[in-house]
C-alpha positions in Angstrom: 0.2 0.1 0.2 3.2 2.6 0.8 4.2 1.9 -2.9 1.2 2.8 -4.5 1.1 6.1 -2.4 4.4 6.6 -2.7 3.9 6.4 -6.9 0.5 8.8 -7.2 2.8 11.5 -5.2 5.7 11.4 -8.1 2.9 11.5 -10.6 1.4 14.1 -8.6 4.4 16.6 -8.8 5.4 15.4 -12.0 2.2 17.1 -13.1 2.9 20.0 -11.0 6.3 21.0 -13.0 4.6 20.9 -15.9 2.1 22.7 -15.1 4.8 25.8 -14.1 7.0 24.8 -17.3 3.7 26.1 -19.0 3.9 29.5 -21.4 2.6 32.4 -19.9 0.6 32.8 -23.0 -1.2 29.3 -22.9 -1.4 29.8 -19.2 -3.5 32.8 -20.0 -5.1 30.9 -22.8 -6.2 28.3 -20.4 -7.3 29.9 -17.7 -9.5 32.9 -19.6 -12.9 33.8 -17.6 -11.9 32.7 -14.0 -14.5 34.2 -12.2 -17.1 32.0 -13.5 -17.1 29.1 -10.9 -19.9 27.6 -12.0 -19.1 23.9 -13.4 -20.2 24.3 -17.1 -20.9 20.4 -18.7 -20.7 22.4 -22.2 -16.5 21.7 -21.2 -16.3 17.9 -21.4 -18.9 17.0 -24.5 -17.6 14.7 -27.3 -14.7 14.5 -24.6 -14.5 11.2 -26.1 -16.2 10.6 -29.9 -14.5 13.7 -31.2 -11.3 11.7 -29.9 -9.1 11.8 -32.8 -7.5 8.8 -34.1 -9.2 6.3 -31.8 -11.2 3.7 -33.1 -15.6 3.8 -31.2 -14.3 0.5 -30.1 -11.2 0.9 -28.8 -12.2 4.2 -26.9 -15.1 1.5 -25.9 -13.4 -1.1 -24.9 -10.3 1.8 -22.6 -13.7 2.6 -20.5 -14.8 -0.8 -19.9 -11.2 -1.7 -19.0 -9.7 1.0 -17.1 -10.3 0.3 -13.9 -11.9 2.2 -11.0 -11.9 3.5 -7.6 -13.4 4.9 -4.5 -11.9 7.8 -3.1 -12.7 9.4 0.0 -13.2 13.1 0.0 -11.4 14.3 2.5 -8.1 12.0 0.4 -9.0 14.3 -2.3 -8.2 17.3 -0.6 -5.5 16.5 0.0 -3.7 15.9 -3.2 -5.7 18.7 -4.3 -4.1 20.6 -1.7 -0.6 19.9 -3.0 -0.9 22.0 -6.0 0.6 25.6 -6.5 -0.2 28.1 -9.3 1.0 28.5 -12.7 1.3 32.1 -12.7 1.6 33.4 -9.1 3.2 30.4 -7.5 0.9 30.5 -4.4 -1.1 27.8 -3.0 -4.1 26.5 -3.0 -6.3 28.5 -0.6 -8.8 27.1 1.4 -11.5 24.5 1.5 -14.2 27.5 0.7 -13.4 28.4 -2.6 -13.0 24.6 -4.0 -15.8 24.3 -6.4 -16.8 20.5 -6.2 -19.7 19.3 -8.2 -21.5 15.3 -8.3 -23.5 14.4 -11.5 -23.6 11.0 -11.1 -20.8 9.3 -10.6 -19.6 12.0 -11.7 -16.8 14.6 -10.0 -15.8 17.9 -11.4 -13.8 20.0 -8.8 -12.7 23.4 -9.9 -9.1 24.9 -7.7 -8.6 28.6 -7.3 -5.5 29.7 -5.7 -5.5 32.6 -3.0 -4.9 35.4 -6.1 -7.5 34.5 -7.4 -6.5 32.5 -10.1 -7.5 28.8 -11.9 -5.6 26.5 -11.1 -6.8 23.2 -12.1 -10.8 21.7 -13.5 -11.1 18.5 -13.2 -13.2 15.1 -14.2 -12.9 12.2 -12.3 -14.2 10.3 -15.9 -14.6 10.8 -19.1 -18.3 12.2 -20.8 -20.3 11.1 -23.8 -21.4 14.7 -24.5 -23.8 15.8 -21.6 -23.7 11.9 -20.0 -20.9 11.4 -17.3 -19.2 7.4 -19.1 -19.7 6.3 -15.4 -23.2 6.7 -15.1 -24.0 4.4 -18.0 -21.4 2.2 -17.0 -23.1 1.9 -13.3 -26.4 1.2 -15.6 -24.8 -1.5 -17.5 -23.5 -3.2 -14.8 -26.9 -3.4 -12.4 -28.5 -4.6 -15.0 -25.8 -7.5 -16.7 -24.8 -8.6 -13.4 -28.7 -9.7 -12.0 -28.6 -7.4 -9.5 -31.5 -4.3 -8.6 -31.3 -0.6 -8.6 -33.1 -0.7 -5.2 -29.9 -2.8 -3.7 -27.2 -1.1 -4.9 -28.7 2.2 -4.5 -29.6 1.2 -0.8 -25.7 -0.5 -0.8 -24.4 3.0 -1.8 -26.7 5.3 0.1 -25.1 2.6 3.6 -21.5 3.7 1.8 -22.4 7.5 1.5 -20.8 7.0 -2.2 -22.2 9.3 -5.0 -24.2 7.3 -7.1 -26.6 8.0 -9.8 -30.6 8.5 -9.6 -33.4 6.0 -10.3 -34.5 7.7 -13.5 -31.2 7.6 -15.1 -30.6 4.6 -14.6 -34.0 3.4 -15.9 -33.9 5.8 -19.1 -29.5 4.3 -19.5 -31.9 1.1 -19.4 -34.4 1.5 -22.1 -32.6 3.7 -24.1 -29.0 1.5 -24.3 -28.6 -1.5 -21.5 -31.6 -4.1 -23.1 -31.1 -2.8 -26.7 -27.2 -4.3 -26.3 -29.2 -7.1 -24.7 -31.4 -8.0 -27.6 -29.2 -7.7 -30.4 -26.9 -9.8 -28.0 -29.5 -12.3 -28.2 -30.7 -12.5 -31.5 -27.4 -12.8 -33.0 -27.1 -16.0 -30.2 -30.3 -17.0 -32.0 -29.0 -16.9 -35.9 -26.1 -18.6 -34.7 -27.8 -21.4 -33.1 -30.5 -21.2 -36.3 -27.4 -21.6 -38.4 -26.1 -24.7 -36.7 -29.6 -26.4 -36.6 -31.1 -25.5 -39.7 -32.8 -28.2 -41.6 -31.1 -30.7 -38.9 -33.4 -32.6 -36.8 -33.6 -32.1 -33.2 -35.1 -33.8 -29.6 -35.6 -30.8 -27.1 -37.1 -30.5 -23.8 -39.6 -27.5 -23.1 -40.9 -26.3 -19.3 -42.4 -23.3 -18.2 -41.4 -21.0 -15.0 -44.2 -18.6 -13.7 -42.8 -15.2 -12.0 -44.6 -16.4 -8.8 -46.6 -19.7 -7.4 -50.1 -20.6 -7.7 -52.3 -19.4 -10.1 -51.4 -15.5 -9.7 -48.3 -15.5 -12.1 -48.2 -12.2 -14.2 -45.5 -14.2 -16.6 -44.9 -17.3 -17.9 -41.6 -17.7 -19.5 -41.4 -21.1 -21.8 -38.2 -22.1 -22.6 -36.7 -25.2 -24.8 -33.3 -26.9 -24.9 -31.5 -29.1 -27.0 -31.1 -32.4 -25.5 -27.9 -33.1 -27.0 -26.3 -29.5 -26.5 -28.2 -28.8 -23.9 -28.4 -25.1 -25.4 -31.1 -23.1 -25.6 -32.7 -22.8 -28.6 -35.7 -20.4 -28.0 -38.1 -19.1 -25.2 -41.5 -16.9 -25.0 -42.4 -14.5 -22.5 -46.4 -14.7 -21.6 -48.1 -11.7 -20.0 -50.9 -13.4 -18.5 -53.4 -10.7 -20.3 -52.4 -11.8 -23.7 -54.2 -15.4 -22.9 -56.5 -14.7 -20.7 -55.5 -16.7 -17.6 -52.4 -17.4 -15.8 -53.1 -20.9 -16.1 -53.5 -20.9 -20.5 -49.7 -19.4 -20.6 -47.6 -22.1 -21.3 -49.4 -23.6 -23.8 -48.9 -20.2 -25.6 -45.3 -20.1 -24.6 -45.1 -23.9 -25.8 -46.8 -22.5 -29.1 -44.8 -19.7 -29.2 -41.5 -21.2 -29.8 -42.3 -24.3 -31.7 -44.0 -22.3 -34.6 -40.5 -20.4 -33.9 -38.2 -23.3 -34.6 -40.7 -24.3 -37.2 -40.2 -21.3 -39.3 -36.6 -21.3 -38.8 -36.0 -25.3 -40.8 -35.1 -27.0 -37.4 -37.5 -30.1 -37.8 -38.2 -31.0 -34.1 -38.4 -35.0 -33.9 -39.1 -35.3 -30.3 -40.4 -33.0 -27.7 -40.0 -33.7 -24.1 -42.6 -32.4 -21.5 -44.2 -32.3 -18.3 -48.0 -34.2 -18.5 -49.3 -30.7 -19.3 -52.8 -31.8 -20.5 -53.1 -28.6 -22.9 -49.8 -29.1 -24.2 -50.0 -32.6 -24.8 -53.7 -31.4 -26.9 -52.1 -28.9 -28.7 -49.2 -31.3 -29.5 -51.1 -33.9 -30.8 -53.5 -31.8 -32.7 -51.8 -29.2 -34.5 -48.3 -30.6 -34.7 -49.3 -34.5 -35.2 -45.6 -35.2 -37.2 -43.5 -33.6 -33.6 -43.0 -37.2 -30.7 -44.7 -36.0 -27.7 -42.3 -37.3 -24.7 -42.5 -37.2 -21.1 -39.9 -36.1 -18.6 -38.9 -39.1 -16.4 -38.3 -36.7 -13.2 -41.3 -35.2 -13.7 -43.2 -38.2 -14.1 -41.1 -39.9 -11.3 -41.9 -37.4 -8.6 -45.5 -37.8 -9.5 -45.6 -41.5 -8.5 -43.3 -41.1 -5.2 -46.1 -38.7 -4.2 -48.7 -41.2 -4.8 -46.7 -43.6 -3.2 -45.8 -41.7 0.0 -49.6 -40.7 0.1 -50.9 -44.2 -0.5 -48.2 -45.5 2.6 -49.3 -43.4 5.0 -52.9 -45.3 4.9 -52.6 -47.7 8.3 -52.1 -51.0 7.0 -49.9 -50.1 4.2 -46.6 -49.0 6.3 -44.5 -51.4 4.1 -44.9 -49.6 1.4 -42.3 -46.9 2.3 -39.2 -49.2 1.8 -39.8 -49.7 -1.6 -40.5 -46.3 -2.3 -37.2 -45.3 -3.7 -36.8 -48.7 -5.2 -40.0 -48.0 -6.8 -38.6 -44.8 -8.0 -35.5 -46.2 -9.3 -36.8 -48.9 -11.7 -39.1 -46.6 -13.5 -35.4 -44.9 -14.7 -34.7 -48.0 -15.2 -37.0 -48.7 -17.9 -37.3 -46.0 -19.6 -33.8 -46.3 -19.5 -33.3 -49.8 -21.1 -36.3 -49.9 -23.4 -34.7 -48.5 -26.0 -37.7 -47.0 -27.5 -40.4 -50.2 -27.6 -43.7 -48.9 -25.7 -45.1 -52.3 -25.4 -41.3 -53.3 -23.5 -41.6 -50.0 -21.0 -44.7 -51.1 -19.9 -44.1 -55.1 -19.0 -40.7 -54.0 -17.6 -42.7 -51.5 -15.2 -45.4 -53.9 -14.3 -43.5 -56.4 -13.1 -42.6 -54.6 -10.0 -45.2 -56.2 -8.5 -43.8 -59.4 -8.8 -40.4 -58.3 -7.7 -41.4 -56.5 -4.8 -43.3 -60.2 -3.2 -40.0 -61.9 -4.1 -41.7 -63.2 -7.1 -38.8 -63.0 -10.0 -40.5 -64.9 -13.6 -43.2 -63.7 -14.0 -47.0 -65.1 -16.0 -47.0 -66.1 -19.4 -49.5 -62.4 -20.2 -45.9 -61.0 -20.4 -45.1 -61.4 -23.8 -41.9 -59.3 -23.7 -40.4 -59.6 -20.3 -40.3 -63.1 -18.6 -38.1 -62.5 -15.7 -35.9 -60.2 -13.6 -33.3 -59.5 -15.4 -31.1 -59.1 -12.1 -28.7 -62.6 -10.8 -29.8 -64.3 -8.1 -30.3 -62.8 -4.9 -28.7 -64.4 -2.0 -30.2 -66.5 1.2 -28.7 -63.5 3.6 -29.9 -60.2 1.5 -33.1 -61.9 0.3 -33.6 -62.7 4.5 -32.9 -58.9 4.8 -35.9 -57.6 2.5 -39.2 -56.2 3.9 -41.0 -58.5 0.7 -44.6 -58.1 0.6 -46.7 -60.6 0.5 -49.1 -61.2 -2.4 -52.9 -59.6 -2.0 -51.5 -58.0 1.2 -52.8 -54.1 2.3 -49.2 -52.6 1.0 -49.2 -54.3 -1.9 -52.7 -53.7 -3.1 -52.7 -50.0 -2.7 -49.0 -50.7 -5.2 -51.1 -52.4 -7.8 -53.2 -50.0 -7.9 -51.1 -47.0 -8.6 -48.8 -49.3 -11.0 -51.5 -50.6 -13.6 -53.7 -47.3 -12.9 -55.1 -46.9 -16.9 -53.8 -42.9 -17.0 -50.7 -44.2 -15.4 -50.6 -47.2 -18.2 -50.9 -44.7 -20.6 -48.7 -41.7 -19.9 -45.8 -44.4 -19.4 -45.5 -45.0 -23.1 -44.3 -41.1 -23.7 -41.0 -42.4 -22.0 -40.0 -44.9 -24.0 -36.9 -42.4 -25.8 -35.7 -41.8 -22.0 -35.8 -38.2 -22.2 -35.6 -36.2 -19.1 -35.2 -31.7 -18.2 -32.3 -32.5 -15.6 -30.6 -29.2 -18.2 -33.8 -26.9 -18.0 -34.3 -27.5 -14.3 -30.1 -26.6 -13.3 -31.2 -23.3 -15.2 -34.1 -22.4 -14.9 -32.8 -22.5 -10.7 -29.5 -20.0 -11.6 -32.7 -18.1 -13.7 -33.3 -16.9 -9.7 -29.7 -14.5 -10.1 -31.9 -12.5 -13.4 -35.1 -12.8 -13.0 -35.9 -13.4 -8.7 -39.9 -14.2 -8.5 -39.9 -12.1 -4.9 -39.2 -8.9 -7.5 -42.0 -7.7 -9.9 -40.8 -6.2 -12.6 -42.4 -4.9 -16.0 -42.5 -6.3 -19.4 -38.9 -4.8 -20.8 -36.6 -5.5 -17.8 -38.3 -9.2 -17.7 -37.2 -9.8 -21.5 -33.8 -8.0 -21.0 -33.2 -10.4 -17.8 -34.7 -13.4 -19.2 -32.5 -13.1 -22.6 -29.3 -12.5 -19.8 -29.7 -15.6 -17.9 -29.8 -17.8 -21.7 -26.9 -16.1 -22.9 -25.0 -16.7 -19.2 -26.6 -20.7 -19.9 -25.1 -21.2 -23.8 -22.2 -19.4 -22.5 -21.4 -21.9 -19.7 -22.6 -25.1 -21.0 -20.7 -28.3 -21.1 -17.7 -26.9 -18.8 -15.0 -29.2 -17.6 -15.0 -31.0 -14.7 -12.5 -29.6 -12.2 -9.1 -31.3 -11.4 -7.1 -29.8 -8.6 -3.0 -29.7 -8.4 -2.5 -33.4 -8.3 -4.2 -33.4 -11.9 -7.2 -35.5 -9.4 -10.6 -34.8 -10.3 -12.6 -32.9 -7.6 -16.0 -33.6 -5.7 -17.4 -31.5 -3.0 -19.4 -33.2 -0.2 -23.2 -32.2 -0.2 -26.5 -33.4 2.2 -29.7 -32.9 -0.5 -32.9 -32.3 2.1 -34.7 -33.9 -0.3 -33.0 -37.7 0.5 -31.3 -36.4 3.6 -28.2 -38.8 2.2 -25.1 -37.3 2.4 -23.4 -37.9 -1.9 -21.2 -36.0 -4.1 -21.3 -33.7 -6.8 -18.6 -32.7 -9.2 -16.2 -29.6 -8.5 -17.2 -27.6 -12.3 -14.9 -25.3 -13.4 -15.4 -20.9 -12.8 -18.2 -19.9 -15.5 -16.7 -17.3 -18.0 -17.8 -13.3 -18.2 -16.7 -12.7 -21.4 -20.2 -12.5 -23.1 -21.2 -9.7 -20.1 -17.8 -7.7 -20.3 -18.4 -7.4 -24.4 -22.5 -6.7 -23.4 -20.6 -3.1 -21.4 -18.5 -2.9 -24.5 -21.6 -3.2 -26.8 -24.2 -0.5 -24.8 -20.9 2.0 -24.6 -21.2 1.7 -28.3 -24.7 2.4 -28.3 -24.4 5.8 -26.6 -21.5 6.5 -29.4 -24.2 5.6 -31.8 -21.2 3.7 -34.7 -22.7 0.2 -33.2 -25.0 -0.4 -36.0 -25.8 -3.8 -34.9 -27.8 -2.7 -32.3 -30.9 -0.6 -32.8 -32.6 1.9 -30.3 -36.3 0.5 -31.3 -36.1 -3.8 -32.3 -39.3 -6.0 -32.8 -39.7 -6.3 -29.7 -40.5 -2.5 -28.6 -43.8 -2.9 -30.5 -45.1 -5.7 -28.6 -43.7 -4.6 -25.9 -45.9 -0.8 -26.5 -48.6 -3.4 -27.2 -49.2 -5.4 -23.9 -51.4 -3.4 -20.9 -49.5 -2.0 -18.3 -51.5 -3.4 -15.6 -53.4 -6.8 -16.2 -56.2 -5.5 -13.7 -59.2 -7.2 -14.7 -60.5 -3.4 -14.7 -59.2 0.2 -14.9 -57.8 1.7 -11.5 -60.4 4.6 -10.4 -59.6 7.7 -9.1 -57.3 8.1 -6.2 -59.7 10.4 -4.6 -62.2 7.7 -4.1 -60.4 5.2 -3.6 -59.6 7.1 -0.6 -62.7 7.9 0.6 -63.9 4.5 0.4 -61.3 3.0 2.5 -61.8 1.7 5.6 -59.4 0.1 8.3 -60.1 -2.9 10.5 -58.1 -1.5 13.1 -59.6 1.8 13.8 -61.2 2.2 16.3 
C-alpha cells in the first residue's frame, strides 16, 4: 500500500512541474473567465466521441477495462492542496473556494489559488456529450450482473457514495442497455439457427412462472437442445395476452415451436411435463412431433402417490420400497430402447419383484423374468418382501396398473429428461428473482441475460486440483437427507458480459449499427397493457373515500 501511495505522489509532482513550465500565453488562454466558478457541462462535451485517431470500439474497450477506484473526499483534498498556481506560484486556497459538483457518479472539481487564479478544472471520468461515462457503465453493470437498482442504491446510501438516480438508471436501461442485450441474444439466435437449420433435433421444454400458484403475471417457456444442452429459444407470455395464468404455458410452448419450425429446424421429439393443454395441442396441431414426458417429473409424480399410499393404515410396509420403485421407473425408461410395449411390461413387473417372485406369468410376452442375478439368502432374509394380496401390495398395484399411468408411461420410451433445464431455471433466479416484480421489458432483458449466461458456460469441464485429481464436494440434499458427492466444475466465464458492457458504450457512441434503439420487440411491448387488473383503476380520491381499516376504533 505504501508503494502505491508513493507512486501517486510522484505522478502528482510531475504533473505540477509540467504545469509550471507552461508558457504565460498558454496559461492565459487556458484559464480565462476565472470569475465563472460554476461547472459547465459543455466543457467536457464530446470528450470521447471527438477523440482523433481512436476507433469507437477501442474507446469503448478502454473505458470498460479501465480500473475504477473509490476515493474518499478528504484524501482527494490532500492531493488538491498540493497543487501550486502556475501564474503566481502560490498554493491552493482554503476549501471554501474549491468548487465541487456531482452528476451521478461524476465528480467535477475546480480549484483556485489565494490570488483567484484557476489552478485546475478536473473531471473524475470522461463523458459522452453531457453524459458521464460512469453513469452509463454503472447502469449497464447493474442489469447485466443480475442485480437490482434498489439494492445497489441502498448499498450506495449506506456507504455515502455518490450514485445515479432512479430515473437515470431506467432511462439508460431502456435506451442503451436493453437494446444491447437484445442485439446479443438475436445474434445468438442467428448462430443457433445457422447450426441447426435443416437438421433434426430432440428438445426439452418447460415453463417457469414469475410467482407460484395461479396468480402469475409472466410465464417463460424455454426449450433446450437435448444433445448440446443449449437453449434454443424462449417465449415470454403475459397473462393478459391469453386471459388467465393457466393458459400461459401452452401459449409459450406454441410460440417456441412455431419459431423453430419457421426457421427450418425439424423437431423430432419434444419432451415436456404432463401438461394436459400442451399434450392436446401437440396431438392436434403438431402430429409430426413425437411427444415425450420428462422422466424426472413422472418419477416425482409416482413418488408422491406412493408416499400418500404409504401413510394409510396397514400400508406402512410400502415405505422401504418407494425409492427402489422410482429407480425401477428410471431403469425401465433407459432400457426399453424405444419399445413402448416392452416399457409397460418392465414397469408392471415390479408387482412381482416386491413379492419375491422373479419369474412372470405368460401374459408378459416380452419380459419373462427379472434381469438381476440370483439373490443371496442373507439379502433375501433382510429384505422386507410384500405378500401378494396384502394391503401394501394392493396399494402398490393400484398405482402401477392405473390406466392413466399405463397410458402415460408410454411417453417415456425415448428416455428424455429435463435435468439441464431444471438447473437453468435455478440459475435463472439470479437474473429474474421471483420475489421482485418487473415490467415486460425488464423481464425480457433479464431472461435474455440468463439464456446468454447458460449458453456461454454450458459443458464446462470437471475441475482438477493441482495434483490432477478430479474435484468433488460433499452435499446433503434436503429431499433425501443422504450425503452424496457432486462434481466441481471449472469457473464460469463472463467474457460475454464484458462484451455487453462494450456494446452498451458503443450504442451510446452511435457507431454500432447492429444495435438498433427500436427493435421488433418494442412494438410488442407497447401493445401490452401496463396493468393486468381486470378493470381500470378508479381515481385515487374515490379509493381514499372508500378506504377503511379494521384496526381503527
